[in-house]
C-alpha positions in Angstrom: 22.6 -23.4 32.8 26.3 -23.5 32.3 28.0 -24.3 29.2 31.6 -25.6 29.6 33.9 -25.7 26.5 37.1 -27.7 27.3 37.0 -26.6 30.9 36.2 -22.9 30.0 32.8 -21.5 32.0 31.4 -19.3 29.1 27.9 -18.6 30.7 26.8 -18.8 34.0 22.9 -18.1 34.1 20.4 -18.4 37.2 17.2 -19.8 36.1 15.8 -16.1 36.5 18.5 -14.8 34.1 17.6 -17.9 31.5 13.9 -17.1 31.7 14.5 -13.2 31.1 17.0 -14.3 28.3 14.1 -16.3 26.9 11.5 -13.8 27.3 13.5 -10.8 25.4 14.2 -13.5 22.4 10.6 -14.3 22.2 9.5 -10.7 22.4 11.8 -9.9 19.5 11.0 -12.5 17.4 7.4 -11.8 17.6 8.2 -8.1 17.0 10.4 -8.9 13.7 6.7 -11.2 12.7 4.5 -8.2 13.5 6.9 -6.0 11.4 6.9 -8.4 8.8 3.2 -9.0 8.4 2.5 -4.7 8.5 4.9 -4.5 5.6 3.2 -7.1 3.8 -0.3 -6.8 4.4 -1.0 -2.9 5.0 1.3 -0.8 2.4 2.6 2.5 4.5 0.9 4.9 2.0 -2.8 3.4 3.8 -1.3 3.9 7.1 -0.2 7.7 7.0 -3.4 8.3 4.7 -1.2 9.6 1.9 -0.9 9.1 -1.8 1.8 9.8 -4.2 0.5 13.3 -5.1 0.3 14.4 -1.5 2.0 17.8 -1.7 2.2 18.2 -5.4 0.5 21.5 -7.3 -2.8 20.3 -9.1 -2.2 21.4 -12.7 -5.9 22.1 -13.3 -6.3 24.5 -10.7 -2.8 26.2 -10.0 -2.8 29.9 -10.8 0.2 31.2 -12.3 1.9 32.5 -9.2 1.8 28.7 -8.0 3.0 27.6 -11.5 5.9 30.2 -11.1 7.3 28.7 -8.0 8.0 25.3 -9.5 11.8 25.4 -10.6 11.9 25.1 -14.4 8.7 27.3 -14.8 8.9 30.7 -15.6 6.3 33.6 -16.3 5.8 32.6 -20.0 5.6 28.8 -19.5 3.3 29.2 -16.6 1.1 31.6 -18.9 1.2 28.6 -21.9 0.6 26.0 -19.2 -3.0 27.8 -18.2 -4.0 28.5 -21.9 -3.2 25.1 -22.7 -5.2 23.5 -19.9 -8.2 26.0 -20.7 -8.3 24.9 -24.6 -9.0 21.5 -23.2 -11.2 21.9 -20.4 -8.4 20.4 -17.8 -5.8 17.9 -18.4 -6.1 14.2 -17.8 -2.8 13.2 -17.5 0.6 15.2 -16.6 2.2 13.7 -20.2 0.1 15.9 -21.6 2.2 18.9 -20.6 4.6 17.8 -23.4 2.3 19.4 -26.0 3.2 22.8 -24.6 5.8 24.7 -26.8 9.1 25.0 -24.5 8.6 22.1 -22.6 11.0 19.8 -23.6 11.8 16.5 -22.5 14.6 17.8 -20.0 11.8 20.4 -18.6 9.4 17.8 -18.1 11.2 15.4 -16.1 12.4 18.4 -13.8 8.8 19.5 -13.2 6.7 16.4 -13.3 7.6 15.8 -10.0 5.7 18.7 -8.4 2.5 18.3 -10.5 -0.6 16.4 -10.2 -3.8 15.8 -11.8 -6.9 15.8 -9.7 
């Protein structure tokens, strides 16, 4: 194949080179299609077998020491959290933490990403 633009030979490909170029293009196009299909039909969290709470501390089973490791939770607040959940036989939602003395909106927003309800 040869493309001649105003007397300038831009591409001089042999038949084998042209076949390789077409093959590479087709493989790349197939890869883009497969990648798109995987993103559309298989959510990433299913591929990795992870959920949004992976790595978070379960608020209903965490002991005082585990709670104290969370930035924004000290000894007193950890004790209040444990007392609060025991009074209610466990929490059903992280939002319930807002009912604990010392958990302001700012502190709640800081600690909520470390906790889960299981």
